[in-house]
MMTF fields as JSON, N, C-alpha, C and O atoms, coordinates in Angstrom:
{
  "mmtfVersion": "1.0.0",
  "mmtfProducer": "UNKNOWN",
  "numBonds": 447,
  "numAtoms": 448,
  "numGroups": 112,
  "numChains": 1,
  "numModels": 1,
  "chainsPerModel": [1],
  "groupsPerChain": [112],
  "chainIdList": ["A"],
  "bondAtomList": [4, 2, 8, 6, 12, 10, 16, 14, 20, 18, 24, 22, 28, 26, 32, 30, 36, 34, 40, 38, 44, 42, 48, 46, 52, 50, 56, 54, 60, 58, 64, 62, 68, 66, 72, 70, 76, 74, 80, 78, 84, 82, 88, 86, 92, 90, 96, 94, 100, 98, 104, 102, 108, 106, 112, 110, 116, 114, 120, 118, 124, 122, 128, 126, 132, 130, 136, 134, 140, 138, 144, 142, 148, 146, 152, 150, 156, 154, 160, 158, 164, 162, 168, 166, 172, 170, 176, 174, 180, 178, 184, 182, 188, 186, 192, 190, 196, 194, 200, 198, 204, 202, 208, 206, 212, 210, 216, 214, 220, 218, 224, 222, 228, 226, 232, 230, 236, 234, 240, 238, 244, 242, 248, 246, 252, 250, 256, 254, 260, 258, 264, 262, 268, 266, 272, 270, 276, 274, 280, 278, 284, 282, 288, 286, 292, 290, 296, 294, 300, 298, 304, 302, 308, 306, 312, 310, 316, 314, 320, 318, 324, 322, 328, 326, 332, 330, 336, 334, 340, 338, 344, 342, 348, 346, 352, 350, 356, 354, 360, 358, 364, 362, 368, 366, 372, 370, 376, 374, 380, 378, 384, 382, 388, 386, 392, 390, 396, 394, 400, 398, 404, 402, 408, 406, 412, 410, 416, 414, 420, 418, 424, 422, 428, 426, 432, 430, 436, 434, 440, 438, 444, 442],
  "bondOrderList": [1, 1, 1, 1, 1, 1, 1, 1, 1, 1, 1, 1, 1, 1, 1, 1, 1, 1, 1, 1, 1, 1, 1, 1, 1, 1, 1, 1, 1, 1, 1, 1, 1, 1, 1, 1, 1, 1, 1, 1, 1, 1, 1, 1, 1, 1, 1, 1, 1, 1, 1, 1, 1, 1, 1, 1, 1, 1, 1, 1, 1, 1, 1, 1, 1, 1, 1, 1, 1, 1, 1, 1, 1, 1, 1, 1, 1, 1, 1, 1, 1, 1, 1, 1, 1, 1, 1, 1, 1, 1, 1, 1, 1, 1, 1, 1, 1, 1, 1, 1, 1, 1, 1, 1, 1, 1, 1, 1, 1, 1, 1],
  "groupList": [{"groupName": "UNK", "atomNameList": ["N", "CA", "C", "O"], "elementList": ["N", "C", "C", "O"], "formalChargeList": [0, 0, 0, 0], "bondAtomList": [1, 0, 2, 1, 3, 2], "bondOrderList": [1, 1, 2], "singleLetterCode": "X", "chemCompType": "L-PEPTIDE LINKING"}],
  "groupTypeList": [0, 0, 0, 0, 0, 0, 0, 0, 0, 0, 0, 0, 0, 0, 0, 0, 0, 0, 0, 0, 0, 0, 0, 0, 0, 0, 0, 0, 0, 0, 0, 0, 0, 0, 0, 0, 0, 0, 0, 0, 0, 0, 0, 0, 0, 0, 0, 0, 0, 0, 0, 0, 0, 0, 0, 0, 0, 0, 0, 0, 0, 0, 0, 0, 0, 0, 0, 0, 0, 0, 0, 0, 0, 0, 0, 0, 0, 0, 0, 0, 0, 0, 0, 0, 0, 0, 0, 0, 0, 0, 0, 0, 0, 0, 0, 0, 0, 0, 0, 0, 0, 0, 0, 0, 0, 0, 0, 0, 0, 0, 0, 0],
  "groupIdList": [1, 2, 3, 4, 5, 6, 7, 8, 9, 10, 11, 12, 13, 14, 15, 16, 17, 18, 19, 20, 21, 22, 23, 24, 25, 26, 27, 28, 29, 30, 31, 32, 33, 34, 35, 36, 37, 38, 39, 40, 41, 42, 43, 44, 45, 46, 47, 48, 49, 50, 51, 52, 53, 54, 55, 56, 57, 58, 59, 60, 61, 62, 63, 64, 65, 66, 67, 68, 69, 70, 71, 72, 73, 74, 75, 76, 77, 78, 79, 80, 81, 82, 83, 84, 85, 86, 87, 88, 89, 90, 91, 92, 93, 94, 95, 96, 97, 98, 99, 100, 101, 102, 103, 104, 105, 106, 107, 108, 109, 110, 111, 112],
  "secStructList": [7, 7, 1, 7, 1, 3, 3, 3, 3, 6, 6, 3, 3, 3, 3, 1, 1, 1, 1, 7, 7, 7, 7, 6, 6, 1, 1, 7, 7, 7, 6, 6, 6, 6, 7, 7, 2, 2, 2, 2, 2, 2, 2, 2, 2, 2, 2, 2, 2, 2, 2, 2, 2, 2, 2, 2, 2, 2, 6, 1, 6, 6, 7, 7, 3, 3, 3, 3, 3, 3, 7, 6, 6, 7, 7, 3, 3, 3, 3, 3, 3, 3, 1, 1, 4, 4, 4, 4, 4, 4, 1, 7, 1, 3, 3, 6, 6, 3, 3, 3, 3, 3, 3, 3, 7, 7, 7, 7, 7, 7, 7, 7],
  "xCoordList": [82.733, 83.895, 84.516, 84.121, 85.494, 86.148, 86.715, 87.134, 86.807, 87.455, 88.975, 89.534, 89.599, 91.151, 91.439, 90.712, 92.67, 93.112, 94.215, 95.025, 94.171, 94.895, 94.262, 93.212, 94.427, 93.996, 94.868, 95.992, 94.414, 95.02, 95.148, 94.271, 96.174, 96.358, 97.586, 98.364, 97.339, 97.939, 99.631, 100.344, 100.109, 101.237, 101.724, 102.934, 100.962, 101.266, 99.854, 98.784, 100.113, 99.456, 99.781, 100.961, 98.99, 99.074, 98.179, 97.131, 98.629, 97.771, 96.811, 97.153, 95.434, 94.58, 94.68, 93.82, 95.419, 96.194, 95.83, 95.215, 96.268, 95.98, 97.074, 96.772, 98.498, 99.438, 100.095, 100.574, 99.975, 100.525, 101.59, 102.375, 102.131, 103.6, 104.049, 103.212, 105.052, 105.944, 107.502, 108.486, 107.393, 108.645, 109.657, 109.595, 110.822, 112.127, 112.36, 112.275, 112.679, 113.549, 112.387, 112.554, 111.426, 110.127, 109.833, 109.216, 110.422, 110.451, 109.307, 109.184, 108.336, 107.526, 107.613, 108.648, 106.892, 106.897, 106.08, 105.12, 106.535, 105.617, 104.008, 103.969, 102.916, 101.997, 101.085, 99.915, 102.031, 101.617, 102.537, 102.585, 103.225, 104.553, 104.656, 104.431, 105.03, 105.434, 104.701, 104.614, 103.99, 103.106, 103.843, 105.064, 102.882, 103.815, 104.274, 103.622, 105.309, 105.74, 104.814, 104.891, 103.853, 102.911, 101.766, 101.265, 101.535, 100.597, 101.579, 101.141, 103.005, 103.478, 103.371, 102.793, 103.904, 103.911, 102.426, 102.29, 101.418, 99.938, 99.768, 99.069, 100.33, 100.495, 101.119, 100.717, 102.198, 103.421, 102.557, 102.58, 101.693, 100.893, 99.525, 98.975, 99.012, 98.184, 98.696, 98.27, 99.755, 100.479, 100.712, 100.357, 101.499, 101.827, 100.581, 100.549, 99.686, 98.45, 97.695, 97.057, 97.976, 97.364, 98.465, 97.918, 99.586, 100.752, 100.512, 100.779, 100.115, 100.01, 98.609, 98.363, 97.604, 96.312, 95.418, 94.225, 96.59, 96.271, 95.865, 94.823, 97.041, 96.819, 95.392, 94.509, 95.416, 93.929, 92.545, 91.537, 92.831, 91.626, 91.541, 90.468, 92.689, 92.832, 92.202, 91.585, 92.304, 91.885, 90.356, 89.803, 89.728, 88.006, 87.829, 88.183, 87.205, 86.617, 86.143, 85.512, 86.243, 85.777, 86.474, 86.453, 87.155, 88.025, 89.157, 89.912, 89.165, 90.333, 91.412, 92.168, 91.39, 92.647, 92.272, 91.126, 93.476, 93.281, 94.668, 95.777, 94.109, 94.867, 94.62, 94.164, 95.038, 94.987, 94.089, 94.165, 93.076, 92.199, 91.673, 92.215, 90.489, 89.824, 88.509, 88.093, 87.639, 86.3, 85.649, 86.371, 84.371, 83.601, 84.297, 84.964, 84.117, 84.806, 86.374, 86.871, 86.932, 88.233, 89.092, 90.297, 88.808, 89.412, 90.221, 89.611, 91.357, 92.075, 91.48, 90.908, 91.732, 90.784, 91.509, 92.361, 91.209, 91.901, 90.746, 89.575, 91.014, 90.137, 89.978, 90.906, 89.057, 88.815, 87.919, 86.71, 88.544, 88.193, 87.317, 87.827, 86.025, 85.328, 85.105, 85.297, 84.474, 83.963, 82.804, 82.363, 82.158, 80.421, 79.89, 80.459, 79.073, 78.227, 78.094, 77.972, 78.115, 77.637, 78.737, 78.66, 80.066, 81.013, 81.464, 82.354, 80.619, 80.61, 80.384, 80.911, 79.222, 79.32, 79.963, 79.852, 80.812, 82.326, 83.441, 84.294, 83.669, 84.786, 84.536, 83.431, 85.406, 85.115, 85.167, 85.772, 84.18, 84.464, 85.406, 85.453, 86.33, 87.311, 88.494, 88.276, 89.713, 91.167, 92.108, 92.826, 92.16, 93.228, 92.994, 93.913, 91.372, 90.86, 90.706, 90.229, 91.145, 90.953, 89.697, 89.329, 88.867, 87.392, 88.031, 89.004, 86.973, 87.574, 86.017, 84.846, 86.55, 85.297, 85.833, 87.038, 84.555, 84.925, 84.332, 83.55, 84.627, 84.502, 84.123, 84.874, 83.302, 82.775, 83.588, 83.664, 84.244, 85.205, 84.846, 85.337, 84.154, 84.161, 85.553, 86.396, 85.705, 87.027, 88.205, 88.165, 89.02, 90.38, 91.446, 91.837, 91.759, 92.602, 94.202, 94.384, 94.997, 96.36, 96.847, 96.694, 97.435, 97.865, 99.445, 99.871, 100.213, 101.79, 102.267, 103.47],
  "yCoordList": [77.533, 77.415, 76.083, 74.926, 76.721, 75.605, 74.298, 74.326, 73.327, 71.824, 72.219, 71.596, 72.939, 73.104, 73.535, 74.14, 73.057, 72.838, 74.084, 74.125, 74.951, 75.871, 77.272, 77.139, 78.769, 79.854, 80.907, 80.883, 81.93, 82.853, 84.267, 84.514, 84.8, 85.61, 86.745, 86.661, 87.68, 89.129, 88.272, 88.912, 87.614, 86.981, 85.901, 85.688, 85.321, 84.31, 83.438, 83.81, 82.227, 80.955, 80.138, 79.862, 79.829, 78.77, 77.619, 77.619, 76.586, 75.548, 75.832, 76.35, 75.24, 75.408, 74.872, 74.1, 75.134, 74.756, 75.722, 76.766, 75.296, 75.636, 76.967, 78.023, 76.72, 77.585, 77.58, 76.643, 78.941, 78.995, 78.826, 79.391, 78.285, 77.856, 79.12, 79.466, 79.86, 80.797, 80.312, 80.324, 79.87, 79.744, 80.414, 81.531, 79.996, 80.663, 81.221, 80.58, 82.54, 83.249, 83.687, 84.079, 83.674, 84.297, 85.405, 85.813, 86.225, 87.722, 88.231, 89.449, 87.299, 87.829, 87.95, 87.498, 88.36, 88.155, 87.41, 86.995, 86.997, 86.246, 86.633, 87.671, 86.233, 86.706, 86.923, 87.284, 86.581, 86.649, 87.691, 87.837, 88.347, 89.233, 90.584, 91.688, 90.344, 91.262, 92.181, 93.382, 91.359, 92.105, 92.766, 92.789, 93.31, 94.049, 95.393, 96.095, 95.769, 97.199, 98.265, 98.993, 98.468, 99.414, 99.342, 100.345, 98.046, 97.53, 97.992, 98.375, 97.841, 97.995, 99.91, 100.52, 100.418, 102.128, 102.467, 103.64, 101.86, 102.334, 101.88, 102.541, 100.826, 100.402, 101.455, 101.872, 101.983, 102.901, 104.149, 104.574, 104.942, 105.701, 105.518, 106.577, 104.618, 104.472, 104.663, 105.377, 103.844, 103.772, 105.297, 105.819, 106.04, 107.604, 108.306, 109.221, 107.917, 108.878, 108.611, 109.436, 106.678, 106.573, 107.316, 107.989, 107.436, 108.196, 109.714, 110.213, 110.328, 111.828, 112.023, 113.042, 111.06, 111.21, 110.506, 110.599, 109.698, 108.602, 109.636, 109.529, 110.652, 111.413, 112.222, 112.37, 112.647, 113.489, 112.669, 113.05, 111.267, 110.259, 110.001, 110.071, 109.652, 109.267, 110.06, 109.566, 111.42, 112.201, 112.488, 113.205, 111.86, 112.067, 110.782, 109.621, 111.338, 110.161, 109.374, 109.714, 108.314, 107.034, 106.045, 104.815, 106.941, 106.114, 105.191, 105.648, 103.899, 103.144, 102.481, 101.695, 103.066, 102.645, 102.771, 102.77, 102.896, 102.87, 102.073, 101.976, 101.555, 100.546, 100.716, 101.619, 99.685, 99.75, 98.34, 97.361, 98.573, 97.648, 97.83, 98.396, 97.225, 97.356, 97.741, 97.934, 97.926, 98.168, 96.988, 96.134, 96.821, 95.489, 95.355, 94.357, 96.459, 95.851, 95.872, 95.952, 95.791, 95.56, 97.047, 96.839, 98.081, 99.036, 99.6, 99.566, 100.053, 100.292, 101.399, 102.341, 101.135, 101.836, 102.083, 101.276, 103.092, 103.616, 102.62, 102.806, 101.702, 101.279, 101.895, 101.769, 102.459, 103.065, 102.368, 102.31, 101.713, 101.189, 102.092, 103.118, 101.736, 102.465, 101.743, 100.527, 102.68, 102.106, 101.788, 100.851, 102.435, 102.258, 102.986, 103.771, 102.601, 103.222, 104.784, 105.491, 105.207, 106.931, 107.752, 108.98, 106.927, 107.57, 107.86, 108.647, 106.999, 107.104, 108.149, 108.457, 108.791, 110.192, 111.258, 112.18, 110.992, 112.192, 111.712, 112.583, 110.443, 109.988, 110.469, 110.165, 111.23, 111.313, 110.072, 109.061, 110.312, 109.216, 109.15, 108.169, 110.166, 110.26, 110.612, 111.392, 110.1, 110.833, 110.912, 109.949, 112.049, 111.98, 111.553, 111.203, 111.418, 110.381, 109.304, 108.781, 108.709, 107.462, 107.198, 108.135, 105.999, 105.729, 105.204, 104.487, 105.936, 105.379, 104.2, 104.459, 103.035, 102.109, 101.981, 102.021, 101.762, 101.831, 100.393, 99.817, 100.014, 99.089, 99.222, 99.925, 98.739, 98.571, 97.53, 96.358, 98.148, 97.039, 97.183, 96.372, 97.917, 98.316, 98.987, 99.328, 99.124, 99.711, 98.711, 97.546, 99.195, 98.198, 98.904, 100.07, 97.829, 98.147, 97.358, 96.218, 98.223, 97.369, 97.026, 97.751, 95.791, 95.293, 95.25, 94.794, 95.786, 96.143, 95.322, 95.318],
  "zCoordList": [80.879, 80.938, 80.041, 79.901, 79.598, 79.022, 79.49, 80.647, 78.946, 79.551, 79.716, 80.618, 79.173, 79.144, 80.647, 81.434, 80.792, 82.437, 82.536, 83.462, 81.639, 81.573, 81.547, 80.918, 81.997, 81.827, 81.657, 82.157, 80.929, 80.599, 82.005, 82.833, 81.903, 83.332, 82.668, 81.718, 83.57, 82.911, 83.007, 82.234, 83.372, 84.167, 83.053, 82.968, 82.329, 81.345, 81.326, 81.808, 80.672, 80.652, 82.065, 82.28, 82.824, 84.026, 83.976, 83.33, 84.704, 84.686, 86.15, 87.213, 85.698, 86.717, 88.022, 88.446, 88.529, 90.011, 91.107, 90.891, 92.378, 93.59, 93.632, 94.189, 92.895, 92.797, 91.396, 90.758, 91.088, 89.49, 89.109, 89.87, 88.227, 88.072, 87.341, 86.506, 87.403, 86.875, 86.502, 87.241, 85.065, 84.698, 84.719, 84.206, 85.268, 85.471, 84.164, 83.116, 84.274, 83.061, 82.317, 81.162, 82.744, 81.585, 81.337, 80.353, 82.57, 82.223, 82.999, 83.135, 83.597, 84.293, 86.028, 86.518, 86.7, 88.014, 88.396, 87.747, 90.152, 90.683, 90.924, 91.585, 90.664, 90.409, 92.109, 92.238, 93.191, 94.438, 95.258, 96.48, 94.295, 95.311, 94.514, 95.009, 93.202, 92.406, 91.706, 91.959, 90.499, 89.867, 88.661, 88.506, 87.816, 86.532, 86.869, 87.642, 86.357, 86.882, 87.019, 88.008, 86.053, 86.0, 87.399, 87.906, 87.811, 88.855, 90.22, 91.304, 89.838, 91.463, 91.496, 92.394, 90.587, 90.552, 90.786, 91.133, 90.705, 90.956, 92.313, 93.081, 92.685, 94.403, 95.039, 96.124, 94.378, 95.416, 95.59, 96.745, 94.615, 94.546, 95.254, 95.558, 95.506, 96.691, 98.024, 98.932, 97.968, 99.621, 99.996, 101.053, 98.742, 99.073, 99.424, 100.247, 98.867, 99.468, 100.786, 101.44, 101.182, 102.431, 103.208, 104.082, 103.229, 104.044, 104.235, 105.328, 103.42, 103.489, 104.011, 104.656, 103.766, 104.516, 105.661, 105.949, 106.24, 107.074, 108.562, 109.209, 108.857, 110.236, 110.036, 110.882, 108.835, 108.902, 109.135, 109.73, 108.403, 108.748, 109.977, 110.577, 110.554, 111.976, 112.89, 113.834, 112.686, 113.572, 113.555, 114.389, 112.528, 113.018, 113.846, 113.638, 114.793, 116.242, 115.615, 114.614, 115.894, 115.334, 114.477, 114.52, 113.617, 112.969, 113.725, 114.584, 113.306, 114.013, 113.536, 114.106, 111.935, 111.193, 109.857, 109.409, 109.17, 107.415, 106.941, 107.468, 105.721, 104.962, 103.233, 102.532, 103.029, 101.373, 101.262, 102.005, 99.922, 99.663, 98.267, 97.317, 98.34, 97.007, 97.084, 98.227, 96.053, 96.184, 95.621, 95.107, 95.648, 95.169, 93.815, 93.544, 92.902, 91.641, 91.267, 90.144, 92.351, 92.295, 92.013, 91.872, 91.936, 91.923, 93.173, 94.242, 93.181, 94.246, 94.886, 94.338, 96.555, 97.339, 98.734, 99.107, 99.439, 101.017, 101.754, 101.423, 102.621, 103.66, 104.995, 105.794, 105.29, 106.647, 107.709, 107.484, 109.114, 109.709, 110.704, 111.153, 111.053, 111.766, 112.81, 112.795, 114.334, 115.333, 115.287, 115.952, 114.57, 114.35, 112.869, 112.11, 112.847, 111.505, 111.654, 110.654, 112.689, 112.68, 112.373, 112.368, 112.038, 111.694, 110.454, 110.132, 109.62, 108.191, 107.325, 106.256, 108.191, 107.626, 107.451, 106.643, 108.488, 108.514, 107.504, 107.33, 106.73, 106.158, 104.785, 104.335, 103.935, 102.759, 102.064, 102.421, 100.59, 99.771, 98.883, 98.141, 98.782, 97.915, 98.849, 99.776, 98.674, 98.887, 97.806, 97.537, 97.132, 96.331, 95.313, 94.574, 94.856, 93.674, 93.506, 92.499, 94.626, 95.172, 95.921, 96.629, 95.925, 96.138, 97.727, 97.961, 98.765, 100.196, 100.411, 100.135, 100.935, 101.521, 102.827, 103.074, 104.006, 105.25, 105.624, 104.867, 106.475, 107.244, 108.963, 109.64, 109.43, 110.883, 111.468, 111.098, 112.519, 113.279, 114.391, 115.176, 114.813, 116.576, 117.054, 116.224, 118.186, 118.817, 118.74, 119.135, 118.303, 118.244, 119.207, 119.248, 119.932, 121.121, 120.666, 120.238, 120.891, 120.381, 121.961, 122.944, 121.905, 123.215, 122.822, 121.761, 123.831, 123.808, 124.742, 125.004]
}
């Protein structure tokens, strides 16, 4: 690690601080909200894949929910929440080319 208090990022050069500073008018977007246009488009494609497949995934007995996330290597993925580990074998490994990550949550009850 260098002694510099500044770090490189896809959004520019930031001071090594809790919240990076993005100068106004720099042309870059907020690293916590907007992201780069290519990243936004990729996120929209993943969200569309989730919407198209959510009903089919939720129809698998023991699936409690579906959301967006990342693999351990940082690749975009669909996350499928499972009641227990026995459900995992019925969940596809990929959906529309996106990897599917699973998380054992137990039963999720929504209180209204």
